[in-house]
N, CA, C and O atoms as a Tinker XYZ file with bonds, in Angstrom:
   488  protein
     1  N      3.571000   11.311000   17.544000    73     2
     2  CA     2.211000   10.818000   16.812000    64     1     3
     3  C      1.138000   10.124000   17.480000    63     2     4     5
     4  O      1.488000    9.257000   18.280000    81     3
     5  N      0.044000   10.301000   17.336000    73     3     6
     6  CA    -1.106000    9.469000   17.834000    64     5     7
     7  C     -1.225000    8.096000   16.854000    63     6     8     9
     8  O     -1.242000    7.906000   15.638000    81     7
     9  N     -1.299000    7.247000   18.061000    73     7    10
    10  CA    -1.921000    5.615000   17.206000    64     9    11
    11  C     -3.268000    6.058000   16.406000    63    10    12    13
    12  O     -3.820000    7.154000   16.513000    81    11
    13  N     -3.640000    5.074000   15.658000    73    11    14
    14  CA    -5.218000    5.119000   15.360000    64    13    15
    15  C     -6.148000    5.154000   15.895000    63    14    16    17
    16  O     -5.987000    4.865000   17.081000    81    15
    17  N     -7.267000    5.405000   15.597000    73    15    18
    18  CA    -8.249000    5.186000   16.509000    64    17    19
    19  C     -9.130000    3.846000   15.806000    63    18    20    21
    20  O     -9.038000    3.440000   14.647000    81    19
    21  N    -10.013000    3.309000   16.928000    73    19    22
    22  CA   -10.796000    2.234000   16.390000    64    21    23
    23  C    -11.808000    2.752000   14.922000    63    22    24    25
    24  O    -12.002000    1.967000   13.994000    81    23
    25  N    -12.299000    3.988000   14.930000    73    23    26
    26  CA   -13.050000    4.449000   13.951000    64    25    27
    27  C    -12.195000    4.709000   12.593000    63    26    28    29
    28  O    -12.741000    4.573000   11.498000    81    27
    29  N    -10.910000    5.066000   12.703000    73    27    30
    30  CA   -10.047000    5.431000   11.630000    64    29    31
    31  C     -9.849000    3.814000   11.044000    63    30    32    33
    32  O     -9.936000    3.631000    9.829000    81    31
    33  N     -9.525000    2.430000   12.151000    73    31    34
    34  CA    -9.209000    1.391000   11.446000    64    33    35
    35  C    -10.524000    1.111000   10.723000    63    34    36    37
    36  O    -10.547000    0.674000    9.573000    81    35
    37  N    -11.491000    1.345000   11.354000    73    35    38
    38  CA   -12.806000    0.848000   10.704000    64    37    39
    39  C    -12.645000    1.429000    8.829000    63    38    40    41
    40  O    -12.438000    0.865000    7.754000    81    39
    41  N    -12.869000    2.757000    9.268000    73    39    42
    42  CA   -12.537000    3.273000    8.009000    64    41    43
    43  C    -11.620000    2.549000    6.586000    63    42    44    45
    44  O    -11.876000    2.307000    5.407000    81    43
    45  N    -10.529000    2.406000    7.443000    73    43    46
    46  CA    -9.492000    1.736000    6.701000    64    45    47
    47  C    -10.097000    0.516000    5.981000    63    46    48    49
    48  O     -9.931000    0.335000    4.775000    81    47
    49  N    -10.770000   -0.271000    6.730000    73    47    50
    50  CA   -10.543000   -1.846000    6.425000    64    49    51
    51  C    -11.982000   -1.599000    5.293000    63    50    52    53
    52  O    -11.930000   -2.304000    4.285000    81    51
    53  N    -12.979000   -0.842000    5.390000    73    51    54
    54  CA   -13.825000   -0.682000    4.653000    64    53    55
    55  C    -13.846000    0.112000    3.564000    63    54    56    57
    56  O    -14.842000    0.299000    2.865000    81    55
    57  N    -12.568000    0.678000    3.361000    73    55    58
    58  CA   -12.312000    1.376000    2.065000    64    57    59
    59  C    -12.311000    0.652000    0.962000    63    58    60    61
    60  O    -11.975000   -0.481000    1.308000    81    59
    61  N    -12.514000    0.681000   -0.246000    73    59    62
    62  CA   -12.444000   -0.029000   -1.466000    64    61    63
    63  C    -11.160000    0.468000   -1.987000    63    62    64    65
    64  O    -10.806000    1.643000   -2.081000    81    63
    65  N    -10.386000   -0.807000   -2.376000    73    63    66
    66  CA    -8.852000   -0.569000   -3.177000    64    65    67
    67  C     -9.234000    0.146000   -4.219000    63    66    68    69
    68  O     -8.672000    1.208000   -4.484000    81    67
    69  N    -10.331000   -0.385000   -5.016000    73    67    70
    70  CA   -10.527000    0.068000   -6.201000    64    69    71
    71  C    -10.685000    1.702000   -6.272000    63    70    72    73
    72  O    -10.437000    2.348000   -7.290000    81    71
    73  N    -11.124000    2.257000   -5.065000    73    71    74
    74  CA   -11.558000    3.467000   -5.167000    64    73    75
    75  C    -10.012000    4.262000   -4.813000    63    74    76    77
    76  O     -9.886000    5.475000   -4.982000    81    75
    77  N     -9.296000    3.707000   -4.490000    73    75    78
    78  CA    -7.912000    4.299000   -4.187000    64    77    79
    79  C     -6.773000    4.280000   -5.045000    63    78    80    81
    80  O     -5.904000    5.151000   -5.094000    81    79
    81  N     -6.836000    3.164000   -5.762000    73    79    82
    82  CA    -6.033000    2.435000   -6.892000    64    81    83
    83  C     -6.075000    3.735000   -8.299000    63    82    84    85
    84  O     -5.034000    4.058000   -8.871000    81    83
    85  N     -7.066000    4.173000   -8.568000    73    83    86
    86  CA    -6.954000    5.262000   -9.638000    64    85    87
    87  C     -5.948000    6.544000   -8.975000    63    86    88    89
    88  O     -5.105000    7.146000   -9.640000    81    87
    89  N     -6.253000    6.801000   -7.515000    73    87    90
    90  CA    -5.425000    8.053000   -7.198000    64    89    91
    91  C     -3.907000    7.733000   -7.430000    63    90    92    93
    92  O     -3.096000    8.502000   -7.946000    81    91
    93  N     -3.601000    6.182000   -6.857000    73    91    94
    94  CA    -2.373000    5.588000   -6.784000    64    93    95
    95  C     -1.606000    6.006000   -8.379000    63    94    96    97
    96  O     -0.526000    6.551000   -8.606000    81    95
    97  N     -2.482000    5.583000   -9.148000    73    95    98
    98  CA    -1.629000    5.943000  -10.656000    64    97    99
    99  C     -1.601000    7.174000  -10.759000    63    98   100   101
   100  O     -0.465000    7.633000  -10.877000    81    99
   101  N     -2.736000    8.166000  -10.760000    73    99   102
   102  CA    -2.384000    9.471000  -10.797000    64   101   103
   103  C     -1.134000   10.135000  -10.146000    63   102   104   105
   104  O     -0.545000   11.111000  -10.612000    81   103
   105  N     -0.768000    9.377000   -8.842000    73   103   106
   106  CA     0.041000   10.139000   -8.207000    64   105   107
   107  C      1.580000    9.966000   -8.988000    63   106   108   109
   108  O      2.500000   10.765000   -9.160000    81   107
   109  N      1.404000    8.648000   -9.339000    73   107   110
   110  CA     3.054000    8.092000   -9.626000    64   109   111
   111  C      3.211000    8.304000  -11.222000    63   110   112   113
   112  O      4.330000    8.115000  -11.697000    81   111
   113  N      2.220000    8.662000  -12.020000    73   111   114
   114  CA     2.277000    8.919000  -13.608000    64   113   115
   115  C      2.727000   10.522000  -13.482000    63   114   116   117
   116  O      3.634000   11.043000  -14.131000    81   115
   117  N      1.701000   11.319000  -12.287000    73   115   118
   118  CA     1.697000   12.682000  -12.433000    64   117   119
   119  C      3.546000   13.036000  -12.112000    63   118   120   121
   120  O      4.042000   14.073000  -12.552000    81   119
   121  N      4.281000   12.140000  -11.403000    73   119   122
   122  CA     5.522000   12.460000  -10.721000    64   121   123
   123  C      6.407000   11.626000  -11.728000    63   122   124   125
   124  O      7.450000   11.300000  -11.161000    81   123
   125  N      6.349000   11.199000  -12.946000    73   123   126
   126  CA     7.102000   10.670000  -13.846000    64   125   127
   127  C      7.316000    9.099000  -14.137000    63   126   128   129
   128  O      7.882000    8.558000  -15.087000    81   127
   129  N      6.651000    8.517000  -12.956000    73   127   130
   130  CA     6.600000    7.058000  -12.805000    64   129   131
   131  C      5.520000    6.362000  -13.460000    63   130   132   133
   132  O      4.570000    7.022000  -13.881000    81   131
   133  N      5.554000    4.911000  -13.617000    73   131   134
   134  CA     4.554000    4.624000  -14.306000    64   133   135
   135  C      3.962000    3.349000  -13.841000    63   134   136   137
   136  O      4.571000    2.575000  -13.103000    81   135
   137  N      2.484000    3.095000  -14.390000    73   135   138
   138  CA     1.567000    2.090000  -13.883000    64   137   139
   139  C      2.297000    0.724000  -13.400000    63   138   140   141
   140  O      2.207000    0.158000  -12.311000    81   139
   141  N      3.159000    0.318000  -14.717000    73   139   142
   142  CA     3.856000   -1.038000  -14.359000    64   141   143
   143  C      4.817000   -0.737000  -13.107000    63   142   144   145
   144  O      4.910000   -1.734000  -12.390000    81   143
   145  N      5.468000    0.231000  -12.703000    73   143   146
   146  CA     6.196000    0.391000  -11.587000    64   145   147
   147  C      5.217000    0.089000  -10.380000    63   146   148   149
   148  O      5.452000   -0.846000   -9.615000    81   147
   149  N      4.313000    0.758000  -10.258000    73   147   150
   150  CA     3.179000    0.715000   -9.321000    64   149   151
   151  C      2.989000   -0.540000   -9.373000    63   150   152   153
   152  O      3.162000   -0.992000   -8.241000    81   151
   153  N      2.731000   -1.314000  -10.076000    73   151   154
   154  CA     2.208000   -2.603000   -9.965000    64   153   155
   155  C      3.512000   -3.558000   -9.424000    63   154   156   157
   156  O      3.306000   -4.542000   -8.714000    81   155
   157  N      4.613000   -3.225000   -9.766000    73   155   158
   158  CA     5.574000   -3.808000   -9.138000    64   157   159
   159  C      5.930000   -3.926000   -7.692000    63   158   160   161
   160  O      6.240000   -4.972000   -7.122000    81   159
   161  N      5.853000   -2.765000   -7.178000    73   159   162
   162  CA     5.565000   -2.278000   -5.730000    64   161   163
   163  C      4.223000   -3.096000   -5.296000    63   162   164   165
   164  O      4.398000   -4.011000   -4.491000    81   163
   165  N      3.150000   -2.893000   -5.671000    73   163   166
   166  CA     2.121000   -3.694000   -5.112000    64   165   167
   167  C      2.161000   -5.177000   -5.054000    63   166   168   169
   168  O      1.783000   -5.898000   -4.131000    81   167
   169  N      2.781000   -5.576000   -6.409000    73   167   170
   170  CA     3.214000   -6.954000   -6.533000    64   169   171
   171  C      4.285000   -7.695000   -5.221000    63   170   172   173
   172  O      4.360000   -8.837000   -4.769000    81   171
   173  N      4.966000   -6.492000   -4.940000    73   171   174
   174  CA     6.047000   -7.095000   -4.125000    64   173   175
   175  C      5.462000   -7.129000   -2.658000    63   174   176   177
   176  O      6.061000   -7.886000   -1.893000    81   175
   177  N      4.728000   -6.652000   -2.307000    73   175   178
   178  CA     3.864000   -5.981000   -1.038000    64   177   179
   179  C      2.990000   -7.425000   -0.619000    63   178   180   181
   180  O      2.897000   -8.111000    0.399000    81   179
   181  N      2.425000   -7.468000   -1.976000    73   179   182
   182  CA     0.874000   -8.679000   -1.431000    64   181   183
   183  C      1.496000   -9.785000   -2.078000    63   182   184   185
   184  O      1.336000  -10.878000   -1.535000    81   183
   185  N      2.224000   -9.731000   -3.203000    73   183   186
   186  CA     2.517000  -11.211000   -3.677000    64   185   187
   187  C      1.433000  -11.591000   -4.707000    63   186   188   189
   188  O      1.304000  -12.729000   -5.158000    81   187
   189  N      0.575000  -10.406000   -5.076000    73   187   190
   190  CA    -0.043000  -10.787000   -6.089000    64   189   191
   191  C      0.550000  -10.767000   -7.353000    63   190   192   193
   192  O      1.690000  -10.325000   -7.495000    81   191
   193  N     -0.175000  -11.248000   -8.384000    73   191   194
   194  CA     0.113000  -11.491000  -10.033000    64   193   195
   195  C     -0.749000   -9.907000  -10.478000    63   194   196   197
   196  O     -1.482000   -9.325000   -9.679000    81   195
   197  N     -0.491000   -9.449000  -11.776000    73   195   198
   198  CA    -1.137000   -8.714000  -12.175000    64   197   199
   199  C     -2.840000   -8.716000  -12.138000    63   198   200   201
   200  O     -3.659000   -7.855000  -11.814000    81   199
   201  N     -2.971000  -10.194000  -12.660000    73   199   202
   202  CA    -4.647000  -10.901000  -12.569000    64   201   203
   203  C     -5.108000  -10.593000  -11.415000    63   202   204   205
   204  O     -6.192000  -10.012000  -11.364000    81   203
   205  N     -4.361000  -10.924000  -10.154000    73   203   206
   206  CA    -4.973000  -10.862000   -8.794000    64   205   207
   207  C     -5.177000   -9.711000   -8.621000    63   206   208   209
   208  O     -6.290000   -9.444000   -8.168000    81   207
   209  N     -4.238000   -8.573000   -8.890000    73   207   210
   210  CA    -4.627000   -6.987000   -8.573000    64   209   211
   211  C     -5.597000   -6.721000   -9.139000    63   210   212   213
   212  O     -6.501000   -6.266000   -8.438000    81   211
   213  N     -5.863000   -6.875000  -10.642000    73   211   214
   214  CA    -7.149000   -6.657000  -11.340000    64   213   215
   215  C     -8.461000   -6.873000  -10.911000    63   214   216   217
   216  O     -9.424000   -6.106000  -10.906000    81   215
   217  N     -8.299000   -8.576000  -10.384000    73   215   218
   218  CA    -9.648000   -9.153000   -9.965000    64   217   219
   219  C    -10.163000   -8.310000   -8.606000    63   218   220   221
   220  O    -11.329000   -8.153000   -8.244000    81   219
   221  N     -8.998000   -7.839000   -7.996000    73   219   222
   222  CA    -9.845000   -6.945000   -6.711000    64   221   223
   223  C     -9.962000   -5.431000   -7.113000    63   222   224   225
   224  O    -10.348000   -4.523000   -6.376000    81   223
   225  N     -9.611000   -5.344000   -8.248000    73   223   226
   226  CA   -10.243000   -3.680000   -8.272000    64   225   227
   227  C    -11.557000   -4.379000   -8.997000    63   226   228   229
   228  O    -12.598000   -3.942000   -8.506000    81   227
   229  N    -11.752000   -5.281000   -9.962000    73   227   230
   230  CA   -13.113000   -5.224000  -10.504000    64   229   231
   231  C    -14.269000   -6.164000   -9.352000    63   230   232   233
   232  O    -15.471000   -6.268000   -9.599000    81   231
   233  N    -13.750000   -6.640000   -8.386000    73   231   234
   234  CA   -14.450000   -7.062000   -7.595000    64   233   235
   235  C    -14.806000   -6.030000   -6.295000    63   234   236   237
   236  O    -15.508000   -6.305000   -5.322000    81   235
   237  N    -14.261000   -5.039000   -6.518000    73   235   238
   238  CA   -14.307000   -3.633000   -5.494000    64   237   239
   239  C    -14.145000   -4.335000   -4.139000    63   238   240   241
   240  O    -14.982000   -4.161000   -3.253000    81   239
   241  N    -13.060000   -5.138000   -3.968000    73   239   242
   242  CA   -12.380000   -5.432000   -2.450000    64   241   243
   243  C    -12.268000   -4.267000   -1.778000    63   242   244   245
   244  O    -11.873000   -3.209000   -2.267000    81   243
   245  N    -12.698000   -4.492000   -0.380000    73   243   246
   246  CA   -12.079000   -3.625000    0.312000    64   245   247
   247  C    -10.604000   -4.278000    0.514000    63   246   248   249
   248  O    -10.155000   -5.339000    0.080000    81   247
   249  N     -9.879000   -3.062000    1.494000    73   247   250
   250  CA    -8.414000   -3.120000    2.067000    64   249   251
   251  C     -8.425000   -4.402000    2.909000    63   250   252   253
   252  O     -7.500000   -5.205000    2.780000    81   251
   253  N     -9.499000   -4.645000    3.822000    73   251   254
   254  CA    -9.335000   -6.124000    4.358000    64   253   255
   255  C     -9.333000   -7.107000    3.842000    63   254   256   257
   256  O     -8.508000   -7.975000    4.128000    81   255
   257  N    -10.332000   -7.276000    2.855000    73   255   258
   258  CA   -10.329000   -8.699000    1.815000    64   257   259
   259  C     -9.106000   -8.353000    0.400000    63   258   260   261
   260  O     -8.899000   -9.150000   -0.515000    81   259
   261  N     -8.514000   -7.157000    0.528000    73   259   262
   262  CA    -7.081000   -7.538000   -0.169000    64   261   263
   263  C     -6.260000   -7.736000    0.554000    63   262   264   265
   264  O     -5.333000   -8.326000    0.000000    81   263
   265  N     -6.063000   -7.506000    1.758000    73   263   266
   266  CA    -4.702000   -7.828000    2.625000    64   265   267
   267  C     -5.241000   -9.258000    3.328000    63   266   268   269
   268  O     -4.450000   -9.649000    4.186000    81   267
   269  N     -6.056000   -9.858000    3.204000    73   267   270
   270  CA    -6.636000  -11.157000    3.594000    64   269   271
   271  C     -5.895000  -12.082000    2.462000    63   270   272   273
   272  O     -5.454000  -13.204000    2.712000    81   271
   273  N     -5.841000  -11.611000    1.515000    73   271   274
   274  CA    -5.461000  -12.791000    0.283000    64   273   275
   275  C     -3.955000  -12.468000    0.119000    63   274   276   277
   276  O     -3.233000  -13.258000   -0.490000    81   275
   277  N     -3.517000  -11.439000    0.596000    73   275   278
   278  CA    -2.221000  -10.964000    0.400000    64   277   279
   279  C     -1.196000  -12.093000    0.987000    63   278   280   281
   280  O     -1.520000  -12.890000    1.867000    81   279
   281  N      0.076000  -12.043000    0.374000    73   279   282
   282  CA     0.959000  -13.090000    0.593000    64   281   283
   283  C      2.123000  -11.802000    1.074000    63   282   284   285
   284  O      2.985000  -11.469000    0.260000    81   283
   285  N      2.069000  -11.299000    2.112000    73   283   286
   286  CA     3.304000  -10.251000    2.453000    64   285   287
   287  C      4.549000  -10.472000    2.595000    63   286   288   289
   288  O      5.091000  -11.280000    3.349000    81   287
   289  N      5.123000   -9.574000    1.688000    73   287   290
   290  CA     6.622000   -9.953000    1.318000    64   289   291
   291  C      7.024000   -9.844000    2.734000    63   290   292   293
   292  O      6.485000   -9.086000    3.540000    81   291
   293  N      8.207000  -10.814000    3.043000    73   291   294
   294  CA     8.929000  -10.889000    4.378000    64   293   295
   295  C      9.693000   -9.638000    4.819000    63   294   296   297
   296  O      9.823000   -9.634000    6.043000    81   295
   297  N     10.264000   -8.531000    4.196000    73   295   298
   298  CA    10.657000   -7.583000    4.294000    64   297   299
   299  C      9.672000   -6.021000    4.449000    63   298   300   301
   300  O      9.969000   -4.834000    4.582000    81   299
   301  N      8.365000   -6.811000    4.346000    73   299   302
   302  CA     7.504000   -5.809000    4.828000    64   301   303
   303  C      7.848000   -4.691000    5.983000    63   302   304   305
   304  O      7.831000   -3.466000    5.869000    81   303
   305  N      8.169000   -5.505000    7.144000    73   303   306
   306  CA     8.213000   -4.815000    8.209000    64   305   307
   307  C      9.371000   -3.938000    8.543000    63   306   308   309
   308  O      9.492000   -3.391000    9.639000    81   307
   309  N     10.415000   -3.798000    7.332000    73   307   310
   310  CA    11.090000   -2.621000    7.199000    64   309   311
   311  C     10.710000   -1.419000    6.576000    63   310   312   313
   312  O     11.473000   -0.456000    6.498000    81   311
   313  N      9.543000   -1.430000    6.122000    73   311   314
   314  CA     8.765000   -0.014000    5.731000    64   313   315
   315  C      8.552000    0.559000    6.712000    63   314   316   317
   316  O      7.932000   -0.085000    7.558000    81   315
   317  N      8.974000    2.090000    7.088000    73   315   318
   318  CA     8.864000    2.751000    8.125000    64   317   319
   319  C      9.031000    3.985000    7.935000    63   318   320   321
   320  O      9.593000    4.203000    6.861000    81   319
   321  N      8.667000    5.310000    8.792000    73   319   322
   322  CA     8.415000    6.336000    8.551000    64   321   323
   323  C      6.866000    6.959000    8.654000    63   322   324   325
   324  O      5.874000    6.285000    8.934000    81   323
   325  N      6.873000    8.270000    8.390000    73   323   326
   326  CA     5.544000    8.904000    8.360000    64   325   327
   327  C      4.632000    8.610000    7.435000    63   326   328   329
   328  O      5.206000    8.450000    6.358000    81   327
   329  N      3.267000    8.437000    7.335000    73   327   330
   330  CA     2.668000    8.673000    6.036000    64   329   331
   331  C      1.327000    9.044000    6.618000    63   330   332   333
   332  O      1.049000    8.582000    7.725000    81   331
   333  N      0.368000    9.914000    5.928000    73   331   334
   334  CA    -0.677000   10.619000    6.739000    64   333   335
   335  C     -0.633000   11.006000    7.822000    63   334   336   337
   336  O     -1.746000   10.870000    8.330000    81   335
   337  N      0.149000   11.485000    8.575000    73   335   338
   338  CA     0.430000   11.634000    9.982000    64   337   339
   339  C      0.389000   10.810000   10.832000    63   338   340   341
   340  O      0.122000   10.978000   12.022000    81   339
   341  N      0.728000    9.573000   10.130000    73   339   342
   342  CA     1.036000    8.379000   11.235000    64   341   343
   343  C      2.409000    7.795000   11.095000    63   342   344   345
   344  O      2.924000    7.747000    9.978000    81   343
   345  N      2.981000    7.389000   12.061000    73   343   346
   346  CA     4.282000    6.763000   12.206000    64   345   347
   347  C      3.982000    5.163000   11.911000    63   346   348   349
   348  O      3.578000    4.469000   12.844000    81   347
   349  N      4.157000    4.670000   10.785000    73   347   350
   350  CA     3.908000    3.282000   10.742000    64   349   351
   351  C      4.192000    2.337000   11.466000    63   350   352   353
   352  O      3.488000    1.333000   11.574000    81   351
   353  N      5.534000    2.578000   12.208000    73   351   354
   354  CA     5.995000    1.433000   13.248000    64   353   355
   355  C      5.019000    1.470000   14.647000    63   354   356   357
   356  O      5.002000    0.626000   15.543000    81   355
   357  N      4.315000    2.556000   14.559000    73   355   358
   358  CA     3.616000    2.792000   15.877000    64   357   359
   359  C      2.191000    2.475000   15.624000    63   358   360   361
   360  O      1.391000    2.622000   16.548000    81   359
   361  N      1.780000    2.042000   14.426000    73   359   362
   362  CA     0.600000    1.456000   14.445000    64   361   363
   363  C      0.136000    0.497000   14.956000    63   362   364   365
   364  O      0.943000   -0.389000   14.675000    81   363
   365  N     -0.815000   -0.029000   15.661000    73   363   366
   366  CA    -1.153000   -1.334000   16.299000    64   365   367
   367  C     -1.755000   -2.102000   15.377000    63   366   368   369
   368  O     -1.075000   -3.067000   15.027000    81   367
   369  N     -2.943000   -1.978000   14.804000    73   367   370
   370  CA    -3.877000   -2.523000   13.864000    64   369   371
   371  C     -2.811000   -3.482000   12.638000    63   370   372   373
   372  O     -1.969000   -2.921000   11.938000    81   371
   373  N     -3.020000   -4.617000   12.610000    73   371   374
   374  CA    -2.228000   -4.921000   11.422000    64   373   375
   375  C     -2.992000   -4.652000    9.834000    63   374   376   377
   376  O     -2.329000   -4.892000    8.825000    81   375
   377  N     -4.093000   -4.259000    9.745000    73   375   378
   378  CA    -4.526000   -4.241000    8.630000    64   377   379
   379  C     -4.079000   -2.829000    8.254000    63   378   380   381
   380  O     -3.590000   -2.621000    7.144000    81   379
   381  N     -4.265000   -1.664000    9.330000    73   379   382
   382  CA    -4.136000   -0.221000    9.133000    64   381   383
   383  C     -2.478000   -0.101000    8.552000    63   382   384   385
   384  O     -2.162000    0.485000    7.517000    81   383
   385  N     -1.627000   -0.732000    9.391000    73   383   386
   386  CA    -0.516000   -0.947000    9.162000    64   385   387
   387  C      0.058000   -1.563000    7.779000    63   386   388   389
   388  O      0.981000   -1.060000    7.139000    81   387
   389  N     -0.451000   -2.409000    7.528000    73   387   390
   390  CA    -0.491000   -2.976000    5.831000    64   389   391
   391  C     -0.965000   -1.870000    4.772000    63   390   392   393
   392  O     -0.356000   -1.655000    3.724000    81   391
   393  N     -1.963000   -1.291000    5.114000    73   391   394
   394  CA    -2.444000   -0.652000    4.216000    64   393   395
   395  C     -1.204000    0.982000    4.345000    63   394   396   397
   396  O     -0.641000    1.478000    3.369000    81   395
   397  N     -1.124000    1.313000    5.294000    73   395   398
   398  CA    -0.209000    2.468000    5.271000    64   397   399
   399  C      1.149000    1.880000    4.595000    63   398   400   401
   400  O      1.711000    2.535000    3.717000    81   399
   401  N      1.562000    0.870000    4.945000    73   399   402
   402  CA     2.748000    0.414000    4.109000    64   401   403
   403  C      2.361000    0.567000    2.453000    63   402   404   405
   404  O      2.970000    1.454000    1.855000    81   403
   405  N      1.630000   -0.043000    1.878000    73   403   406
   406  CA     1.330000    0.365000    0.362000    64   405   407
   407  C      1.476000    1.811000    0.266000    63   406   408   409
   408  O      2.331000    2.326000   -0.455000    81   407
   409  N      0.576000    2.539000    1.048000    73   407   410
   410  CA     0.547000    4.218000    0.774000    64   409   411
   411  C      2.223000    4.698000    0.846000    63   410   412   413
   412  O      2.724000    5.579000    0.147000    81   411
   413  N      2.857000    3.959000    1.771000    73   411   414
   414  CA     4.285000    4.640000    2.136000    64   413   415
   415  C      5.041000    4.573000    0.458000    63   414   416   417
   416  O      5.495000    5.462000   -0.260000    81   415
   417  N      4.926000    3.278000    0.304000    73   415   418
   418  CA     5.517000    2.643000   -0.899000    64   417   419
   419  C      5.456000    3.347000   -2.138000    63   418   420   421
   420  O      6.413000    3.716000   -2.819000    81   419
   421  N      3.747000    3.559000   -2.455000    73   419   422
   422  CA     3.412000    4.534000   -3.157000    64   421   423
   423  C      4.060000    5.772000   -2.912000    63   422   424   425
   424  O      4.991000    5.960000   -3.695000    81   423
   425  N      3.895000    6.590000   -2.168000    73   423   426
   426  CA     4.448000    7.852000   -1.724000    64   425   427
   427  C      5.988000    7.699000   -2.567000    63   426   428   429
   428  O      6.281000    8.364000   -3.560000    81   427
   429  N      7.007000    6.511000   -1.819000    73   427   430
   430  CA     8.329000    6.697000   -2.184000    64   429   431
   431  C      8.464000    6.537000   -3.902000    63   430   432   433
   432  O      9.334000    7.177000   -4.491000    81   431
   433  N      7.683000    5.779000   -4.519000    73   431   434
   434  CA     7.510000    5.733000   -5.816000    64   433   435
   435  C      7.262000    6.882000   -6.430000    63   434   436   437
   436  O      7.881000    7.062000   -7.479000    81   435
   437  N      6.352000    7.916000   -5.986000    73   435   438
   438  CA     6.337000    8.994000   -6.780000    64   437   439
   439  C      7.069000   10.046000   -6.368000    63   438   440   441
   440  O      7.030000   11.140000   -6.930000    81   439
   441  N      7.848000    9.757000   -5.269000    73   439   442
   442  CA     8.829000   11.053000   -4.562000    64   441   443
   443  C     10.158000   10.734000   -5.805000    63   442   444   445
   444  O     11.018000   11.597000   -5.978000    81   443
   445  N     10.184000    9.430000   -6.596000    73   443   446
   446  CA    11.559000    9.610000   -7.337000    64   445   447
   447  C     12.399000    8.297000   -6.511000    63   446   448   449
   448  O     13.404000    7.930000   -7.120000    81   447
   449  N     12.213000    7.819000   -5.673000    73   447   450
   450  CA    13.093000    6.916000   -4.795000    64   449   451
   451  C     13.388000    5.497000   -5.746000    63   450   452   453
   452  O     12.486000    4.858000   -6.289000    81   451
   453  N     14.680000    5.198000   -5.812000    73   451   454
   454  CA    15.062000    4.191000   -6.538000    64   453   455
   455  C     14.145000    2.740000   -6.345000    63   454   456   457
   456  O     13.497000    2.519000   -5.323000    81   455
   457  N     14.199000    1.979000   -7.287000    73   455   458
   458  CA    13.205000    0.882000   -6.997000    64   457   459
   459  C     13.599000   -0.055000   -6.057000    63   458   460   461
   460  O     12.793000   -0.686000   -5.374000    81   459
   461  N     15.155000   -0.211000   -5.969000    73   459   462
   462  CA    15.313000   -1.713000   -5.102000    64   461   463
   463  C     15.409000   -0.862000   -3.684000    63   462   464   465
   464  O     15.545000   -1.686000   -2.779000    81   463
   465  N     15.390000    0.311000   -3.231000    73   463   466
   466  CA    15.403000    1.310000   -2.025000    64   465   467
   467  C     14.084000    0.793000   -1.747000    63   466   468   469
   468  O     13.839000   -0.004000   -0.841000    81   467
   469  N     12.992000    1.418000   -2.796000    73   467   470
   470  CA    11.343000    0.968000   -2.284000    64   469   471
   471  C     11.362000   -0.374000   -1.898000    63   470   472   473
   472  O     10.960000   -0.703000   -0.783000    81   471
   473  N     11.904000   -1.399000   -2.925000    73   471   474
   474  CA    11.424000   -3.003000   -2.391000    64   473   475
   475  C     11.949000   -3.227000   -1.263000    63   474   476   477
   476  O     11.439000   -4.207000   -0.721000    81   475
   477  N     13.024000   -2.575000   -0.476000    73   475   478
   478  CA    14.018000   -2.937000    0.645000    64   477   479
   479  C     14.932000   -4.240000    0.181000    63   478   480   481
   480  O     14.635000   -5.368000    0.574000    81   479
   481  N     15.822000   -4.049000   -0.498000    73   479   482
   482  CA    16.199000   -5.287000   -1.453000    64   481   483
   483  C     17.464000   -5.152000   -0.506000    63   482   484   485
   484  O     17.929000   -6.288000   -0.405000    81   483
   485  N     18.242000   -4.231000    0.253000    73   483   486
   486  CA    19.017000   -4.262000    0.840000    64   485   487
   487  C     18.916000   -5.167000    2.205000    63   486   488
   488  O     19.874000   -5.233000    2.974000    81   487
């Protein structure tokens, strides 16, 4: 798998969380999971409260702004695998890696993985 390009990294940084969030909700709900479970995953990764998540949506924060405010979970580095054609552990740009961590967690939630596995409890 190829690593990301500077153009790809810039696109990720400038993308608005508020534009992607509804897609996350649709993806997990279509597979029988809940918005509350989605928020549990986002809270785990970012350290945000539900009010902080809502604030980022309301302010139309970019992923760069979102992750600049995040207090990343110490076990986030355990998130590995392929998402959107990229092997997460090979991504060198921290912001792109963090965004793909979130994508991977949402994907695992939608695929029906148990919450304790998604949240890297082991």
